[in-house]
Backbone bond lengths (Angstrom), bond angles and torsions (degrees), N, CA, C in turn:
res aa  C-N    CA-C-N  psi(-1)  N-CA   C-N-CA  omega(-1)  CA-C   N-CA-C  phi
1 X - - - 1.453 - - 1.523 108.11 -
2 X 1.309 115.65 132.38 1.460 119.86 -178.68 1.522 110.60 -74.67
3 X 1.300 114.87 162.93 1.460 121.26 -176.01 1.522 111.69 -60.06
4 X 1.327 117.46 -43.55 1.462 120.30 -179.65 1.525 111.32 -63.01
5 X 1.317 117.80 -42.02 1.468 121.93 178.72 1.529 110.80 -65.21
6 X 1.309 116.84 -39.50 1.468 120.45 178.39 1.519 110.93 -66.62
7 X 1.331 116.40 -40.15 1.454 120.62 177.49 1.525 110.41 -63.34
8 X 1.325 117.76 -45.10 1.463 121.30 178.60 1.528 111.19 -62.37
9 X 1.330 117.33 -41.98 1.465 120.92 178.79 1.524 110.66 -62.98
10 X 1.314 117.23 -42.31 1.463 119.40 -179.79 1.524 111.34 -67.95
11 X 1.323 117.68 -36.53 1.464 120.45 177.76 1.527 111.45 -67.46
12 X 1.338 117.11 -40.49 1.469 120.38 177.62 1.522 110.74 -62.24
13 X 1.321 116.43 -43.67 1.465 120.08 179.51 1.519 109.66 -64.50
14 X 1.317 118.16 -42.78 1.465 120.63 -179.97 1.520 111.17 -63.10
15 X 1.336 116.90 -40.32 1.462 121.12 179.95 1.530 110.71 -60.90
16 X 1.307 117.60 -29.19 1.466 121.17 177.85 1.522 111.42 -87.48
17 X 1.306 117.57 -41.99 1.468 121.50 -174.92 1.523 112.36 -65.98
18 X 1.318 117.43 -48.17 1.464 120.11 -173.69 1.529 112.62 -58.30
19 X 1.333 119.47 -54.47 1.475 117.64 179.59 1.529 112.77 -67.51
20 X 1.335 117.09 -32.24 1.464 119.58 -179.87 1.525 111.42 -64.23
21 X 1.318 116.72 -47.08 1.468 120.38 178.83 1.527 110.21 -64.82
22 X 1.326 116.58 -41.23 1.464 120.08 -179.68 1.524 111.26 -61.36
23 X 1.323 117.14 -46.70 1.476 120.91 179.54 1.520 110.81 -65.75
24 X 1.336 116.67 -43.92 1.458 121.04 179.51 1.529 110.77 -58.06
25 X 1.328 116.76 -47.76 1.461 119.96 -178.75 1.526 111.88 -69.77
26 X 1.327 117.32 -32.86 1.465 120.28 176.93 1.525 110.31 -64.44
27 X 1.334 115.74 -43.57 1.461 119.75 -176.66 1.532 113.32 -79.43
28 X 1.313 117.58 -37.90 1.468 120.78 -172.55 1.523 114.38 -118.80
29 X 1.315 117.67 3.01 1.461 120.06 -176.69 1.508 113.81 -60.77
30 X 1.322 116.52 -46.12 1.466 120.36 -178.45 1.533 112.15 -65.49
31 X 1.345 119.08 -49.70 1.468 118.29 178.89 1.533 113.53 -62.67
32 X 1.329 117.04 -32.31 1.463 119.84 -179.16 1.527 113.02 -81.82
33 X 1.308 117.20 -11.76 1.467 119.99 -175.50 1.529 112.91 -65.17
34 X 1.320 117.31 -18.18 1.469 119.70 178.94 1.526 111.79 -79.23
35 X 1.336 117.24 -14.85 1.459 120.99 -178.96 1.525 110.93 -85.00
36 X 1.330 117.09 154.78 1.469 119.78 173.69 1.534 110.12 -63.53
37 X 1.307 115.68 156.87 1.456 121.78 -176.29 1.522 112.52 -55.22
38 X 1.333 118.13 -43.68 1.460 119.81 -176.86 1.526 111.25 -64.33
39 X 1.329 118.19 -32.11 1.469 120.62 177.83 1.533 111.00 -74.58
40 X 1.314 117.04 -39.84 1.475 120.19 176.22 1.522 110.52 -61.91
41 X 1.337 116.04 -43.52 1.457 120.51 179.19 1.518 110.60 -62.56
42 X 1.326 116.99 -42.31 1.462 120.75 179.08 1.530 110.83 -61.79
43 X 1.307 117.74 -46.17 1.465 121.58 -179.96 1.529 110.48 -63.94
44 X 1.311 116.30 -42.20 1.459 120.64 178.53 1.528 111.15 -61.03
45 X 1.325 117.21 -48.43 1.465 120.16 -176.73 1.517 112.71 -72.27
46 X 1.330 117.71 -38.57 1.466 119.19 -177.24 1.534 111.48 -69.50
47 X 1.310 117.17 -23.76 1.459 119.22 178.12 1.528 112.31 -93.35
48 X 1.326 118.29 -35.81 1.458 120.11 -174.44 1.523 114.97 -86.86
49 X 1.315 118.87 -31.47 1.464 119.51 -179.23 1.530 111.51 -61.90
50 X 1.335 119.98 -48.40 1.475 118.36 176.45 1.530 112.33 -61.52
51 X 1.329 117.45 -39.59 1.459 120.94 177.61 1.528 110.51 -58.16
52 X 1.320 116.44 -45.85 1.458 121.19 -177.50 1.527 110.94 -67.57
53 X 1.330 117.12 -44.95 1.462 121.61 -174.97 1.534 112.01 -72.81
54 X 1.326 117.30 -43.58 1.461 120.41 -171.52 1.528 114.34 -97.33
55 X 1.315 118.41 -18.10 1.465 119.57 -178.05 1.525 112.66 -126.92
56 X 1.304 117.60 -50.59 1.456 121.21 -172.16 1.520 114.47 -64.09
57 X 1.320 117.08 -57.23 1.466 120.75 -178.25 1.532 111.37 -67.09
58 X 1.342 119.88 -42.59 1.468 117.85 174.92 1.530 112.94 -59.21
59 X 1.324 117.95 -34.93 1.460 120.49 177.25 1.526 111.00 -66.46
60 X 1.315 117.41 -42.03 1.470 120.92 176.99 1.529 109.66 -63.56
61 X 1.339 117.92 -41.38 1.467 120.93 176.19 1.525 110.71 -59.53
62 X 1.327 116.94 -42.70 1.464 122.23 178.47 1.531 110.48 -60.42
63 X 1.326 116.87 -46.18 1.462 120.22 179.34 1.529 111.80 -62.63
64 X 1.308 116.96 -41.17 1.465 120.84 179.35 1.522 110.06 -64.84
65 X 1.339 117.41 -43.12 1.473 120.08 177.75 1.526 111.29 -61.05
66 X 1.327 116.36 -42.16 1.474 119.73 179.08 1.516 111.27 -63.05
67 X 1.323 117.01 -42.95 1.463 119.85 178.93 1.529 110.79 -64.52
68 X 1.337 117.31 -41.09 1.456 120.56 179.27 1.525 110.81 -65.92
69 X 1.327 118.15 -40.99 1.464 121.60 177.50 1.520 111.19 -63.73
70 X 1.312 116.50 -40.84 1.462 120.84 179.45 1.532 110.52 -64.47
71 X 1.335 116.24 -41.53 1.463 120.25 178.01 1.525 110.79 -65.12
72 X 1.324 116.89 -38.33 1.474 121.05 -179.62 1.521 110.91 -66.01
73 X 1.338 117.34 -37.27 1.466 120.49 179.05 1.525 111.83 -70.73
74 X 1.327 116.81 -34.29 1.464 120.97 -178.47 1.533 109.78 -72.09
75 X 1.301 117.63 -36.97 1.482 121.50 -176.34 1.501 112.35 -70.61
């Protein structure tokens, strides 16, 4: 994978991860705070990794394709 493709992939993942973790912790941070750290981490990862892999990043890819198609039609 070329450097530009790797950079784009990492940016797409970050665009999904940052708001997802923020929303998750906003909604469930207080109830999960009674659990030990390793259990909170497990719950966070087991719920967010599938979201990111199967929904979040594909949605960002879809949005990027739509923007690129729109730009191609305008040009």
